[in-house]
N, C-alpha and C positions, 0 to 999 in steps of 0.2 A: 503493499500499499504505499504510495507516494505522500508526502507530507507538503502541503500546498503553502506557499508563502502568502504575502499580505494581498498581493492583486491577484492569486490564483495563477500568476505568469511562472513562478519559480518552483521547482520540482527537486526532490532529492531520491536519488536511487537508493533503493532499501540496502543495497550490498556496501553502499559507502559508509563507512565509520562515521557516526556523528561528531567525533571529536575532531575529524579532518575537514568535515563541511560544515558544521555549525548546526543549529535547527532553528526552521522556520516557525515561528509561531502564526497561528492561524487568524485569519482576517479579523480586524476590528471593525465589523460591519455597520454598528450603529453610529460611528464617526465618520464614515466614508461617503457620504450621500453624493457629492458631485464626482468623484473619481469613478464611483458605479456606472454613471452616464458617460463619462470618458472613454470608459473601458467598452461599454455595449456599443457606443456610437463609432468605434474605431479609431480612438483618439490615443490609445497605448502604442507608441513606436519603439522597439527594441533595436539597439545598435550596438556594435561591437567594432574595435579596431579604430575607433574615432571618439572624441568627446563632444563633436558638434555636428548638427545636421541642419541644413537649409531646406526652405520650403517656397519652391517658387508658386507664383500664381500669376497665369495669364491674363491678359486684359481682354475687354470685351469686343465682341465683333457686331456689325449691323450690317444686314443685307440691303441690297438697293437694286433698283431697275436696271436692266441690261438692254442694249439696241442691237438687233442682228447686225453682223457685219462690223461692227465696231468693237475695237479691242477693249477689253476692259483690265482694269489695273488692280492686282489683289492687294490686300492690307498686309503690310508686316507686323508679325505677331511682337507683342512687347510683353516682358513678365516683369513682377516686383519678388524681391527675395525677403523672407524672414527668415531668421534662424534661431535654434535653442542649443545652448551649452550645457553639458552635464554638471552637476554639483552634488556634493555628499550630504545627506541628511542624517540624523539619528539622535535617539536618547540612550542614556547611559544610567545606572544606577549601582552604586558602591553598597553591596549587600552584606552586612557585616555578620561575622559568625554568631553574635548573641542574639540577633535577631531570630535565628532558627529556633533558639529557645524561648525568647520572650514573645513573640508574636504567631506562635503555632496555631494558636486558636483563631487568629485573624486571616490565615490563609498563607500567611508567610511569602514565600518566593513566588508562588502561584498569584497572589495578590500584587505582588510587585510587576510580574509580567503582564497582568491584565492592564495595569497603569501605563505600562509602557507600550501596549497596545492601543489604547486610547490616544497616548501622546502622539505616537507615529501617524494614526490616522487622522487627528487633526491638523498634523503638519502637512501631509499629502492634500487634504481638502483646504486648507488655510492657503495654499501656494496657487492651487486652481482658481478658487474665489477670488484671489487678490487680482486677478485679471481682469475683474469686473472693472476696474478703475481706468484701464485702458483701451475700452472701446471708443469709436469715434462718436457714437450717439448715447446721451444720457437722458433719463428722464427723472423727475422729482426736483424738490426743492430743499435746500439745507433747513434742518431743524424743523421740518415739516412733515406732518403724517402723509403715508402711503394712501392715496384714495384710488377710487375705481377709475375716475378720469386719467391718472396718471398710468395707471396699469394698461388702459387701452392705448394710451400714448405710445408704450412700449412696443405693443402688438403692432400698431400703425407703423412705427419706424422699421421694424423688421419687413413689413410688407413694402415700403415705400423702397428698401434697398433689395427688392425682389427676392429675399429669403423665404422659401416657401414654408408653410406650416406643416404639422401642429408644432406647437412651441412648448416649452416648460420654462420654469424659473425658480431660483434659489434665493430665498429672502431670509433676513434675520428674523428672530422671533417677534420684535417690536411690530414691523410693518405686517406681517402675518396676523398679529392679533387686530392691527387696525383694519385690515380688509376682511377679517371675521366680522368685525363690529359693522363695517358697511354692507355686508352682505347677509348677515344674520342676526343683528341687532334690532331694536324696536322699530327702525326707520328703514329697515332693509328692503330694497326692491329687486334683488337679485337671487335667483335660486340656484346655487352651486350643485355640481355633482360631487358627492363625497365618496364614490369608490370608482376605481379604474383598475381592478384587478388585471383585466387584460393588458394592461401596460406594466404596470409594476412587477407582475410575474416573469417578465422576460428580461429585467434589468438586473434584479439582484434582491437578496433577501434583507438588505439593509434599508432599502427604500419605503417599505410599508412604515418604518419606524419615523420617517421624516416627511412622507406624504399627508398633505392637510386638505387640499381640495382642488377641483377643476374649475376655472373661472374663464367664461367667455374662450372655451376650448383648450386652454393653456394649463396645464399641470403645474400645481404649485407646491414647492417642498420648502422646509424651513433648516437653517443652520446657523449655528452659533458662530461659524468659522467666516460668516461674510466680514470684509474687510472694512476698517475705518476710512473715511475720507481725509483728505489734506486737512481739514480742519478739526477733526476727531470729534466732531459733534454729530456724525451722522454713519451711517453703515451703507454700504454699497451692495445690493444685490444685482442679479442678472437674468436677463431674458435669452434663450437660446432656441435653435431650431432642433426638433428630433430627427431631422433628417441627415444620415452621416454624411452625405455628400457636401452639406453646408455647415456642417458643426464646426465651428472656429477655433476649439480648444485641442491642445496636445500635450501628452507627457510623455517625454522622452527618457528611456529606462536604459542604463548601461546592461550589458552582457558580458561576462568572463570568457575570454578567447583561450586562456590558458590557466595553468595552475590549479590546485586543489577544487576551486569551484569551477573549473573549464566548463561552459555551456550552461551556466546557471544565470538566472536574471538576478541582479543586486537592488532587491527591493522588498524590504522587511526579513532582512537576514539577522537571525537571532544568534548570538555567541557568548559563552563565557568564558571569562580569563581569571585564573586564581592570584591572589595576591597575598601570599603566606605572611609576608613581613607585616602586612596592615590586617591580617586575620579577617578578610573579606573577600568576596568574589564579585568581579565587575561583570555586570548584564549589559549587553549591548543590542540594541535594534537598529540596523542601519540600512541605508540604501544609497544609490547614485543614479540621481534623477533631475530632471527639471522640469517647469512648465512654459508654456508660449501660447500667443494667439498666431494662427495662420492667416487670418482675416479680421481686421479691425471693424468691419462694417457688418459681421455677420452675427451680431449680439448686441443688446443694449444694457449699459448700466442703469441700476434703478436705485436714486438715492432718496433716503427717508431718514428721519430723526430717530436717534437712540430710543 
């Protein structure tokens, strides 16, 4: 039986001694809302032999009328380039020997590993959601509530950019509550759909924990990892297409080309290192990856007060 890594990309061969390859902690599903979408929509790119990948994007073309017998001039294609460079991420714990005696009833090392999984999952999602601040189009006003009008404006921005639906969005808990009041409070005038099992079942088991409702055919999820804006007075959520061809976010992940981890993806790798002089064991959960946008106009930042 293979042991899966955080994203499901990494697997260890049963025949390989754990002390050589390390152990991969199972996925931290409840905290990895955005990464589940990125994976499901083809946004996980695995590379080896280099630490950077470029993403070209061709310009648009327009057809025109032609006249029989008259030479027509073709259009020269142009492209723009965006790139992502790998970077290390991780969380470590110095687990002292005395903890094995004093905290055994609290779960001990298992509890520490659970905290590490959550911390690593939060790091992945926060780095993906921070890209919300880089989209060309934004909606919302600083220190103001999220409203249905602003929600609809985000939908309109994607439609104006020729990004086909359906869409989904990830918002901080406060704008989610503000929309709940708008659609379900005393003065509500919109009937949301509160179940989309056909959609969440094909993405991953973490999403039901963060799915809140569907509004104007856009599936809404919540995450505490949405970034602060520059004034630190607001959170910036995002709205994105569910169409893989137009999904703008990528997570680039490194893969070992040689050594004891050859062929394995470095994402959520768990290892232990003994420090006898300190009477402790270092626990580490690490990865080599980074995030980026391949199109600045295929998503919308959604600003709202904290």
